[in-house]
TORSEDREN-824843 format. One line per field, with one value per residue: residue in one letter; chain; residue number from 1; x, z, y of N, C-alpha, C, O in turn. Coordinates in steps of 0.05 Angstrom, whole numbers. Atoms other than C-alpha are relative to their C-alpha. Example, Ala and Ser with C-alpha at 12.3 -4.5 7.8 and 13.67 -1.06 7.14 Angstrom:
BEGIN
residuo (A S)
cadena (A A)
num (1 2)
nu (18 -16)
nw (0 -1)
nv (-24 -24)
cau (246 273)
caw (156 143)
cav (-90 -21)
cu (18 -15)
cw (0 14)
cv (24 22)
ou (39 -5)
ow (13 18)
ov (24 44)
END
This chain:
BEGIN
residuo (M A Y N A K I L S K A R E T I A R R H E E N L A E Q T R R T E R V Y A R L P R L K A I D S E L R S Q M A G L C A L A V S Q D A R A P E K I D A L R E A N L R L Q S E R A A I L E R E G L G A A Y L D D I Y S C P L C R D T G Y L G A E L C E C L K R E Y K S E L T R E L S G L L R D G G E T F A D F R A D Y Y S A E P D S S G V P P R E I M K F V Y N Y C R E Y A A N F S S A S P S L L F R G G P G L G K T F L S A C I A R E V A S N G F S V A Y E S A P R A L G E F E A Q R F S R D E A E R D A A S V K V R D Y L E C D L M I L D D L G T E M T T S F T V S A L Y Q L V N T R L I E S R Q T I I S T N L S D E E I V R R Y G P Q T A S R L A G E Y E L L S F A G S D I R R I K K E R G L)
cadena (A A A A A A A A A A A A A A A A A A A A A A A A A A A A A A A A A A A A A A A A A A A A A A A A A A A A A A A A A A A A A A A A A A A A A A A A A A A A A A A A A A A A A A A A A A A A A A A A A A A A A A A A A A A A A A A A A A A A A A A A A A A A A A A A A A A A A A A A A A A A A A A A A A A A A A A A A A A A A A A A A A A A A A A A A A A A A A A A A A A A A A A A A A A A A A A A A A A A A A A A A A A A A A A A A A A A A A A A A A A A A A A A A A A A A A A A A A A A A A A A A A A A A A A A A A A A A A A A A A A A A A A A A A A A A A A A A A A A A A A A A A A A A A A A A A A A A A A A A A A A A A A A A A A A A A A A A A A A A A A A A A A A A A A A A A A A A)
num (1 2 3 4 5 6 7 8 9 10 11 12 13 14 15 16 17 18 19 20 21 22 23 24 25 26 27 28 29 30 31 32 33 34 35 36 37 38 39 40 41 42 43 44 45 46 47 48 49 50 51 52 53 54 55 56 57 58 59 60 61 62 63 64 65 66 67 68 69 70 71 72 73 74 75 76 77 78 79 80 81 82 83 84 85 86 87 88 89 90 91 92 93 94 95 96 97 98 99 100 101 102 103 104 105 106 107 108 109 110 111 112 113 114 115 116 117 118 119 120 121 122 123 124 125 126 127 128 129 130 131 132 133 134 135 136 137 138 139 140 141 142 143 144 145 146 147 148 149 150 151 152 153 154 155 156 157 158 159 160 161 162 163 164 165 166 167 168 169 170 171 172 173 174 175 176 177 178 179 180 181 182 183 184 185 186 187 188 189 190 191 192 193 194 195 196 197 198 199 200 201 202 203 204 205 206 207 208 209 210 211 212 213 214 215 216 217 218 219 220 221 222 223 224 225 226 227 228 229 230 231 232 233 234 235 236 237 238 239 240 241 242 243 244 245 246 247 248 249 250 251 252 253 254 255 256 257 258 259 260 261 262 263 264 265 266 267 268 269 270 271 272 273 274 275 276 277 278 279 280 281 282 283 284 285 286 287 288 289 290 291 292 293 294 295 296 297 298 299 300 301 302 303 304 305 306 307 308 309 310 311 312 313 314 315 316 317 318 319 320 321 322 323 324 325 326 327 328 329 330 331 332 333)
nu (27 12 9 31 -8 9 -18 -26 8 1 -37 -12 7 -8 -15 4 13 -20 -29 7 -4 -30 1 4 -18 -11 3 1 -18 -24 15 -12 -28 -10 1 -23 -17 8 -23 8 20 -20 -24 33 0 -21 -4 10 -6 -14 6 -1 -28 -22 9 -8 -24 -4 15 -5 -25 -23 -26 -12 8 -12 -21 18 13 -16 6 35 3 -22 12 22 -8 -2 39 6 -16 -3 30 2 -13 14 21 -8 -4 30 11 21 -4 -3 30 24 16 5 32 2 12 5 -12 -23 4 21 5 31 20 8 -1 -35 6 27 -3 8 -28 2 12 31 10 1 19 28 -2 16 30 21 8 25 32 5 5 29 3 -19 4 16 -22 -36 -19 -34 -4 -3 26 7 -3 -2 14 22 -13 -3 -22 2 -3 31 -3 -20 -22 -16 15 -5 -10 -23 10 8 -14 -13 14 3 -28 3 15 -18 -22 1 0 -25 -17 14 -6 19 -10 18 31 23 12 29 2 24 23 30 4 -25 -33 -18 -1 4 -25 -30 -5 5 -34 -17 14 -12 -29 -15 8 -18 -31 11 5 27 15 31 1 28 11 10 22 5 -20 11 18 -4 4 21 13 -17 11 33 3 9 -13 -18 -23 -4 -13 -25 -14 -5 -27 -17 -7 -7 -29 -12 -12 -18 -22 -13 -28 3 35 12 25 4 26 7 25 25 9 18 -17 22 -12 -12 -23 -19 -12 -14 -26 -23 -18 -22 -27 -13 -17 -18 -22 -17 -10 -17 11 5 26 12 33 10 21 17 13 -19 -14 23 19 -15 1 30 12 -7 -6 -26 -18 -16 -16 -36 -12 -10 -20 -22 -14 -2 -5 25 1 28 0 18 5 24 -8 -22 30 17 -17 -1 23 -6 -25 4 -15)
nw (-13 -3 -38 -15 -9 -29 -20 -4 -16 -24 3 -1 -29 -12 3 -4 -34 -16 1 -20 -25 7 -5 -21 -13 -3 -3 -28 -13 0 -22 -30 0 -7 -25 -20 10 10 10 33 6 1 21 28 13 18 31 17 7 15 23 8 7 23 26 3 11 21 20 -8 18 -17 9 -18 -4 0 -27 -19 -1 -19 -35 -7 1 -18 -15 11 -8 -37 -7 -5 -19 -25 -2 -1 -28 -21 15 -5 -21 -17 8 21 22 20 14 -18 7 29 11 -7 30 7 24 6 33 8 -25 -5 15 11 31 12 25 10 -15 -28 -11 -12 -27 12 18 -14 -9 13 -3 -17 4 22 -13 -20 16 15 -11 -29 -14 -19 -24 -30 -21 -3 8 3 7 -31 -8 11 -13 16 -17 13 20 -13 6 10 23 10 26 20 -4 -13 -21 4 -20 10 33 -7 -6 22 -6 -12 3 22 2 -19 19 21 -16 -15 24 23 10 35 8 -4 15 -8 -11 -3 -26 18 -24 -12 -18 -21 -4 -3 27 -4 -19 14 19 -18 -13 15 4 -23 -2 10 -7 -20 12 20 23 5 -1 -2 -15 -3 16 26 5 -5 22 26 0 16 31 6 -8 25 30 2 -18 17 -15 13 -28 -3 20 1 -20 15 20 -11 -25 20 14 -16 -5 26 -4 -30 -11 -11 2 -4 7 -13 9 19 -9 -18 23 18 26 27 13 -2 -10 7 18 -19 -19 17 1 -29 3 21 -3 -24 10 23 -17 -14 -31 -21 -14 -17 2 -9 4 -8 20 21 25 14 3 12 35 4 -12 8 30 3 -2 -33 -6 5 -8 -23 -5 14 -11 -26 -16 -23 -20 -13 -18 -7 -31 -3 -2 -34 -13 -11 -28 -22 -5 -14 -31 -29 2)
nv (-1 -30 -9 -3 -33 2 14 -24 -17 1 2 -19 -8 12 -11 -16 5 10 -25 -15 20 -2 -23 -13 10 -5 -19 6 2 -23 -17 7 7 -26 -7 4 -6 -20 -3 8 -16 -19 10 -2 -21 -10 5 -14 -28 -1 0 -13 -16 19 -14 -31 -3 16 -9 -33 -8 -13 11 19 16 18 3 -2 26 20 9 15 31 6 -6 17 13 3 5 28 17 -4 19 34 -1 -7 19 32 -1 11 28 -3 4 -24 -6 -7 -22 0 12 24 10 31 3 -28 -3 -20 -18 -9 -10 20 -9 -3 -6 10 31 5 14 25 11 -4 19 21 -7 11 32 9 -11 14 25 5 -9 19 23 2 22 -5 -17 21 31 -2 27 3 27 15 14 22 19 26 23 4 12 31 5 17 -3 0 22 -5 16 -14 -6 -26 -22 0 -18 -33 -11 -15 -29 -32 -9 -17 -23 -23 -13 -8 -18 -11 -7 -8 -24 -2 31 19 11 -9 25 8 13 9 23 -4 -23 -3 13 -24 -11 -39 -10 -8 -23 -26 -6 -11 -33 -22 -4 -14 -29 -18 -7 -29 6 -3 24 2 20 -6 20 1 -9 -21 -9 7 -17 -26 -2 2 -21 -19 8 -8 -18 -15 -26 -12 3 26 18 -15 4 30 -2 1 33 11 -12 0 33 6 -15 3 20 33 -1 23 4 19 13 0 24 -5 -19 9 0 -14 -4 -19 8 19 -24 -16 23 16 -32 -4 23 -8 -37 -1 26 -17 -22 17 -9 33 6 26 2 26 13 36 12 9 0 2 -14 -33 -1 -5 -30 -16 1 12 -27 -12 21 3 -21 4 23 -11 -21 -1 23 13 11 4 0 34 8 -11 -28 -18 -12 26 18 -17 4 35 1 -16 -28)
cau (-12 -70 -92 -162 -158 -203 -156 -96 -126 -135 -55 -41 -78 -52 17 3 -25 45 88 46 53 130 121 95 141 199 170 158 226 259 212 234 308 307 275 327 382 379 450 424 370 425 468 397 391 463 462 405 432 492 460 432 491 521 464 473 544 541 498 535 589 633 703 721 663 702 745 677 646 701 698 619 637 694 646 588 628 646 571 561 609 595 517 528 576 517 468 513 530 459 452 403 444 470 411 361 334 340 278 239 219 178 205 277 271 214 214 137 111 98 129 206 189 127 135 100 155 159 120 64 56 63 8 -37 -23 -47 -116 -132 -124 -176 -221 -220 -220 -285 -271 -206 -244 -274 -217 -147 -121 -46 -10 15 -63 -62 -71 -48 -88 -153 -126 -129 -62 -91 -83 -148 -166 -110 -63 -33 -55 -81 -52 16 -23 -43 18 53 -4 6 88 68 24 73 136 92 69 133 170 109 126 108 144 103 44 -19 -56 -120 -141 -190 -230 -291 -315 -280 -215 -183 -180 -210 -164 -96 -117 -138 -64 -36 -71 -55 26 30 -13 33 100 66 35 -45 -93 -164 -197 -266 -316 -338 -406 -394 -329 -364 -428 -389 -375 -447 -469 -415 -450 -524 -534 -588 -558 -510 -464 -473 -447 -394 -365 -372 -328 -280 -274 -270 -209 -186 -193 -155 -100 -84 -18 -57 -128 -158 -226 -258 -313 -314 -375 -422 -443 -506 -469 -505 -468 -450 -411 -382 -359 -335 -292 -257 -237 -220 -167 -149 -132 -95 -56 -30 -16 28 -17 -24 -91 -115 -179 -209 -257 -312 -315 -273 -238 -306 -347 -303 -307 -386 -402 -352 -331 -267 -235 -230 -211 -158 -131 -134 -105 -51 -30 -46 -13 -61 -67 -111 -134 -161 -187 -253 -290 -255 -330 -359 -291 -296 -364 -347 -293 -331 -286)
caw (-277 -292 -218 -187 -179 -111 -86 -103 -74 -6 -15 -19 43 78 59 72 149 162 142 183 245 225 231 290 321 305 325 399 402 383 439 496 474 474 534 571 528 518 488 425 418 417 363 314 313 291 243 208 213 185 122 115 113 62 17 15 6 -49 -92 -64 -104 -41 -58 0 -4 -17 46 90 57 89 153 154 135 189 235 212 220 295 309 283 316 381 366 351 412 458 425 428 503 524 490 440 378 321 279 336 318 239 199 211 138 128 61 48 -26 -30 34 44 -17 -45 -120 -148 -199 -241 -219 -161 -109 -89 -15 -51 -98 -38 -3 -60 -56 8 -4 -67 -22 34 -16 -56 -8 28 51 96 135 188 201 224 187 195 178 250 263 222 253 219 278 240 180 193 198 173 99 58 -11 -46 -5 28 98 89 149 100 34 77 108 41 21 76 70 -2 7 67 12 -39 1 31 -42 -84 -139 -216 -227 -188 -215 -208 -169 -162 -98 -109 -53 -12 30 93 80 89 20 40 101 66 7 63 98 29 18 83 78 9 22 84 28 -12 -62 -84 -73 -91 -52 -60 -74 -140 -134 -113 -161 -221 -201 -215 -284 -288 -258 -310 -368 -351 -290 -306 -252 -283 -204 -197 -263 -263 -192 -222 -276 -229 -186 -254 -279 -212 -206 -274 -254 -180 -161 -136 -149 -112 -133 -75 -81 -152 -164 -114 -171 -207 -272 -330 -392 -381 -325 -356 -404 -350 -309 -378 -388 -316 -325 -396 -382 -320 -353 -416 -365 -331 -262 -205 -189 -142 -153 -100 -112 -98 -173 -217 -273 -311 -279 -291 -372 -363 -323 -355 -423 -453 -460 -385 -375 -408 -385 -312 -324 -368 -333 -260 -210 -168 -105 -75 -17 32 93 128 136 191 208 226 264 302 319 342 393 425 389)
cav (98 142 174 174 253 243 186 237 284 250 225 293 317 267 289 358 337 302 367 406 354 359 439 442 385 428 486 453 434 500 536 487 486 562 568 530 551 622 621 582 629 685 645 632 696 723 677 705 773 742 714 770 808 752 775 842 838 793 841 907 951 953 942 907 862 803 812 828 761 717 743 731 662 649 687 639 578 590 605 539 504 525 513 442 438 462 417 355 373 370 303 326 318 367 368 372 436 426 420 361 324 256 257 291 280 325 357 340 371 308 332 328 378 365 292 261 236 169 182 212 150 102 143 135 66 58 103 67 1 22 54 -15 -70 -76 -146 -124 -72 -116 -168 -170 -227 -245 -300 -314 -333 -391 -453 -520 -564 -547 -589 -672 -700 -765 -781 -762 -799 -764 -806 -739 -715 -646 -616 -626 -597 -534 -523 -514 -473 -425 -428 -407 -358 -328 -321 -300 -244 -224 -228 -191 -150 -148 -210 -249 -299 -293 -349 -395 -414 -473 -516 -530 -475 -462 -487 -414 -391 -322 -317 -329 -286 -234 -245 -236 -171 -140 -155 -133 -68 -55 -60 1 -37 -20 -79 -85 -139 -148 -210 -234 -214 -142 -137 -160 -117 -50 -73 -84 -19 24 -12 -5 39 89 141 183 189 115 97 149 120 44 72 92 23 -8 22 21 -62 -59 -15 -35 -76 -138 -152 -201 -233 -275 -326 -332 -375 -344 -288 -292 -314 -279 -272 -198 -228 -275 -219 -173 -230 -255 -170 -165 -235 -212 -134 -153 -218 -168 -116 -163 -143 -200 -223 -276 -310 -359 -407 -480 -491 -542 -538 -569 -520 -456 -480 -484 -425 -382 -404 -439 -367 -351 -429 -432 -365 -390 -460 -431 -367 -379 -424 -467 -477 -525 -523 -597 -612 -594 -542 -497 -460 -532 -555 -484 -500 -572 -546 -492 -433)
cu (-18 -8 -22 12 -11 15 29 2 0 32 7 -7 9 33 9 6 30 21 -14 12 27 9 -7 17 32 4 -2 29 17 -13 12 32 4 -6 28 20 3 25 -2 -14 19 10 -23 4 24 7 -21 12 20 -6 -14 17 11 -17 7 26 2 -8 7 18 16 22 7 -21 9 13 -26 -14 13 1 -24 3 15 -19 -23 6 9 -24 -6 9 -9 -34 -2 17 -18 -24 10 12 -29 -16 -21 11 4 -21 -24 -22 -1 -27 -5 -17 -11 19 31 1 -15 -5 -31 -15 -20 10 37 -11 -30 -6 -10 26 -16 -20 -23 -13 -7 -28 -27 -5 -23 -31 -16 -9 -21 -15 -3 -7 -13 2 23 -7 -4 18 20 15 27 11 11 -27 -16 10 -6 -13 -34 -3 14 30 -5 -8 -29 4 18 37 22 -17 -4 10 30 -7 1 23 21 -18 5 33 -3 -5 21 17 -14 -7 19 14 -18 19 -7 14 -14 -25 -19 -14 -29 0 -26 4 -18 2 7 20 17 9 -8 14 24 4 2 32 14 3 16 30 -1 -8 22 25 -3 -10 -36 -8 -28 -8 -23 -19 -13 -24 -2 22 -19 -28 5 -1 -26 -15 15 -10 -28 -20 -12 14 25 29 5 17 28 22 3 25 23 16 7 32 16 9 18 24 15 26 -15 -31 -9 -33 -10 -27 -7 -18 -25 -13 -32 10 -26 24 13 25 16 22 18 26 17 12 20 30 10 20 31 29 20 10 17 -15 -8 -24 3 -26 0 -35 -20 3 31 8 -24 -25 4 -6 -37 -6 9 7 30 26 8 12 20 18 5 7 27 20 2 13 -29 13 -23 0 -12 -3 -38 -4 7 -22 -15 26 9 -20 9 22 -11 18 -15)
cw (-3 27 -3 12 33 5 1 12 36 10 6 31 19 6 9 35 8 -4 21 36 1 17 29 25 6 10 37 9 1 23 18 3 8 23 21 -7 -9 -23 -30 -11 -16 -31 -27 -14 -17 -20 -16 -10 -22 -29 -9 -10 -27 -24 -15 -5 -22 -19 -1 -18 26 -12 15 9 0 28 25 -3 14 24 5 6 30 17 4 10 27 8 -1 10 30 11 8 26 30 -3 14 36 19 -9 -12 -26 -16 -2 16 -5 -35 -6 -2 -34 3 -19 -7 -22 -10 19 7 -17 -12 -35 2 -31 -7 7 28 15 8 26 -10 -13 24 23 -12 0 18 4 -19 20 17 -17 -19 17 21 19 30 22 22 14 9 -12 -8 -6 30 15 -16 16 -16 18 -12 -25 15 0 -13 -36 -11 -33 -22 12 20 23 -6 8 -24 -20 17 12 -27 -20 15 -1 -27 -1 15 -19 -26 6 6 -22 -17 -10 -27 -17 10 -18 7 8 -4 25 -8 27 15 19 27 1 5 -21 0 21 -13 -22 19 9 -21 -12 17 -6 -23 -10 12 -15 -14 -17 -1 -3 8 12 8 -8 -31 -13 -3 -26 -29 -4 -9 -20 -10 2 -19 -28 0 28 -17 12 -10 26 2 -22 2 29 -10 -15 7 12 -17 -8 26 6 -25 2 30 2 -9 3 5 1 17 -1 -22 -7 13 -17 -7 -28 -23 -29 -11 16 0 -23 22 14 -20 -11 28 -4 -22 6 12 -11 -18 13 8 38 11 9 18 1 16 -18 1 -29 -19 -21 -21 7 -7 -33 -4 8 -20 -33 -10 11 24 8 -1 14 30 4 -9 9 27 9 16 19 10 20 16 24 2 -3 25 15 21 24 14 21 18 34 7 -6 -20)
cv (18 -3 -1 38 -1 -19 20 15 3 -11 27 14 -14 6 26 1 -8 21 16 -3 1 23 9 -16 20 36 -3 -3 29 20 -8 2 36 11 -13 0 25 11 -12 24 22 -12 9 26 17 -11 3 22 -6 -6 13 17 -8 10 24 10 -5 15 34 10 -1 -13 -18 -20 -29 -5 0 -29 -24 5 -9 -31 -17 5 -29 -27 -8 -10 -31 -24 -1 -5 -35 -15 -6 -18 -36 -6 -5 -26 3 -12 17 11 -1 20 4 -5 -21 -9 -30 -14 11 -2 20 21 4 10 -21 -3 4 12 2 -34 -2 -20 -33 -10 4 -28 -26 5 -9 -24 -13 7 -13 -29 9 7 -26 -27 -3 -26 6 17 -4 -14 5 -20 -2 -30 -14 -17 -25 -22 -25 -26 -2 -13 -44 -2 -35 10 -8 -19 6 -14 14 13 34 22 11 12 23 7 9 19 18 -2 16 28 23 15 14 35 22 15 19 16 1 -22 -22 -12 6 -27 -4 -19 -15 -22 4 23 -7 -10 27 9 28 9 3 26 30 8 10 22 11 1 13 33 16 3 21 -14 3 -21 5 -37 -5 -32 -3 10 34 15 3 20 36 -4 4 29 27 -4 10 11 25 28 10 -3 -26 -10 8 -14 -29 4 3 -26 -5 1 -5 -33 -9 4 -5 -15 -27 9 -29 -7 -26 -12 6 -29 8 31 -16 1 7 3 29 -11 -13 18 22 -21 -2 36 4 -19 6 16 -7 -27 23 23 -9 12 -29 1 -27 -1 -29 -17 -28 -7 -20 6 -6 22 27 -1 4 26 23 7 -4 29 3 -23 -2 25 -5 -16 15 26 -1 -25 -3 -7 -16 -8 -28 8 0 18 16 7 -22 -8 22 -12 -27 8 23 23 20)
ou (-12 -9 -30 30 5 23 41 23 4 41 20 10 9 41 31 24 36 42 -1 22 33 24 0 21 42 23 5 36 34 2 27 43 19 7 43 34 4 21 11 -4 19 5 -24 11 19 19 -15 15 19 6 -21 17 21 -7 17 30 12 4 -4 27 30 20 16 -16 -4 11 -21 -22 -1 2 -26 -7 4 -28 -24 -10 10 -32 -12 -3 -7 -43 -11 9 -13 -39 0 18 -34 -38 -38 -3 -15 -31 -45 -46 -15 -43 13 -36 5 34 29 12 -8 -17 -42 -38 -44 -1 50 -16 -47 -28 -4 40 -39 -27 -42 -36 -25 -39 -46 -28 -42 -46 -40 -32 -40 -37 -22 -25 -7 -9 14 5 2 20 27 37 36 -2 8 -25 -40 32 -28 -10 -48 -25 32 42 16 -18 -42 24 18 59 40 -40 15 12 37 9 19 21 35 -8 3 38 7 9 26 14 0 4 17 20 -4 37 -31 10 -18 -38 -19 -12 -46 14 -45 24 -25 23 10 27 40 32 2 22 34 22 17 45 29 22 37 37 9 4 32 41 18 1 -46 6 -38 6 -30 -9 -23 -26 -18 19 -24 -33 -11 -19 -28 -31 2 -7 -37 -43 -3 19 43 50 29 35 48 47 27 46 41 40 30 49 38 32 29 40 38 24 -12 -44 -10 -47 -3 -47 -26 -14 -46 -27 -39 8 -49 46 26 47 36 46 42 51 41 35 43 52 34 44 54 53 42 27 35 -1 -16 -31 20 -41 11 -53 -6 -3 53 -8 -26 -44 -12 -12 -47 -12 -8 5 47 45 32 33 38 39 27 18 41 43 23 11 -48 35 -46 18 -28 9 -54 12 1 -23 -25 22 30 -13 10 26 5 24 -6)
ow (5 40 -26 26 51 26 22 24 51 32 27 47 39 29 18 48 29 8 41 52 25 36 40 47 28 10 52 31 17 29 31 25 26 33 36 9 -34 -39 -49 -30 -41 -51 -44 -37 -38 -38 -37 -34 -44 -45 -31 -33 -44 -45 -37 -15 -36 -40 -13 -33 24 -25 5 31 16 39 45 17 25 42 21 24 41 25 24 27 37 14 18 14 42 32 26 36 49 17 27 44 40 -3 -6 -36 -15 12 3 -5 -43 9 -10 -44 11 -15 -15 -28 -31 15 13 -12 -15 -50 18 -51 9 10 46 4 12 30 -7 -7 20 34 -2 0 13 15 -18 22 13 -15 -34 9 45 41 52 43 40 38 4 -2 -28 -4 37 31 -16 26 -27 10 -8 -34 29 -11 -20 -45 -6 -43 -43 2 32 18 -10 -2 -25 -28 10 13 -27 -29 5 4 -29 -9 7 -23 -42 -7 4 -23 -34 2 -29 -40 -4 -34 24 -8 -11 29 -22 36 18 28 33 22 9 -17 -15 19 -17 -24 15 5 -17 -24 12 -13 -19 -26 5 -5 -20 -36 19 -18 29 10 31 -26 -42 -36 -19 -39 -41 -27 -19 -32 -29 -15 -25 -47 -16 32 -37 -2 -9 20 3 -18 4 25 -14 -11 -6 12 -17 -10 22 13 -27 -6 35 -20 -29 12 -10 16 9 -6 -24 0 7 -2 -3 -41 -27 -19 -31 6 15 -28 16 12 -13 -20 33 -6 -18 8 4 -5 -10 0 4 57 0 24 15 9 9 -33 -11 -30 -26 -31 -39 -9 -17 -44 -21 -7 -31 -46 -1 27 30 20 15 24 38 26 9 1 37 -3 22 19 13 26 1 37 -16 -9 48 37 43 47 26 43 43 56 22 14 -24)
ov (40 -24 0 47 5 -8 26 19 22 -6 29 21 0 7 27 12 4 19 20 12 -1 22 29 -4 20 51 15 6 35 39 7 2 45 29 0 -13 24 30 -3 36 24 3 27 32 29 -1 -7 26 5 8 6 26 7 17 29 33 12 9 52 -8 20 -34 -39 -31 -43 -27 -13 -41 -41 -12 -27 -44 -37 -16 -44 -36 -30 -32 -46 -46 -22 -14 -50 -36 -21 -21 -54 -28 -16 -33 -14 -29 33 29 0 15 23 -17 -36 4 -47 -34 35 20 32 43 25 12 -18 -20 15 -1 9 -43 14 -37 -42 -33 -11 -34 -42 -14 -21 -32 -27 -8 -16 -37 -6 -4 -21 -41 -4 -26 0 18 11 -19 28 -26 8 -51 -38 -36 -31 -23 -30 -50 -22 -9 -53 17 -46 31 -28 -32 -6 -13 3 20 49 45 35 29 38 31 30 40 41 22 38 46 46 39 24 53 47 39 29 27 4 -28 -41 1 24 -46 13 -39 -5 -35 27 32 -31 -20 20 17 46 32 26 42 50 28 28 31 23 24 36 48 37 19 32 -4 -9 -35 13 -57 -1 -46 16 17 44 35 24 30 51 9 19 36 47 11 26 5 35 48 -6 -13 -30 -26 -7 -11 -35 -7 -8 -32 1 -17 -16 -42 -32 -13 3 -26 -41 28 -48 6 -49 2 22 -52 -3 45 -39 22 -1 4 31 -12 -14 13 27 -19 1 37 8 -9 3 12 -3 -28 28 36 7 20 -50 19 -44 17 -50 -10 -45 -31 -11 22 11 26 43 20 18 44 37 27 12 31 5 -18 -6 17 4 -16 24 29 9 -46 12 -19 -7 -24 -40 25 -5 36 10 -2 -18 -14 18 -20 -28 -2 35 36 42)
END
């Protein structure tokens, strides 16, 4: 995965801030304990002296160095045992004054040698999600807020009650989010306006992001607009910023494209959509697209190539019912 330098820098700053907070907490613990238990302070001071003595003996030419080292080690073990006993007696635990690390693997450096530690990779993905998912910034969508009673229990023209259809859709989305992985399918949400497509895709985005994956969640007009700015903007800074976003749209773990069909359709947006869909399929990256368009309308607007990939490579979830916004208004909600 290629890393966005700006976002990686933010992720490193978060790791560094976490490290400073841990150091501060360790200092507070030590000062409190030393003030209450001066014997512990004396033990720690003696342990440091012993360590310095061991280092000096290890490089000395003293013929009795091995004997002295053994004696120091025995004294060191006695002090450590006394230290642990004091901490346990006070109900603090033997490790209470040990160094504090949020990530014991890299010790809050963010790196294992020259490689990024998993903790830094997770933080990078969180920063990337915050950067890319504009539609998530103002809402608080969760699966717990789903209301089946907004959907009719009476069979519609298909012979199946919308409520039963939407319970299936809801359960599918919840399982999808909980078990999301690189093996998950891409999804196509289809249905009329106000049926919960945006709500459930936002629920998926939040849970998948909380599980450490990078998520981009944007409206089709905004996302495809970034492709257009990358190609046509005369402002170099705007063009460069759009290029970074486009790359991240193509490389994030989950891309959610909301309201496909609401953008102004041009030959360029048709090409950009194909690039987005095709590139992510080739690289086995998951995408969720929501739309009000029928199969025929997708073919007409975006061409047979894009339509074929959506029909053949995406799992279709059909939404049913009546416009929830209208139902809420009627109920005074």
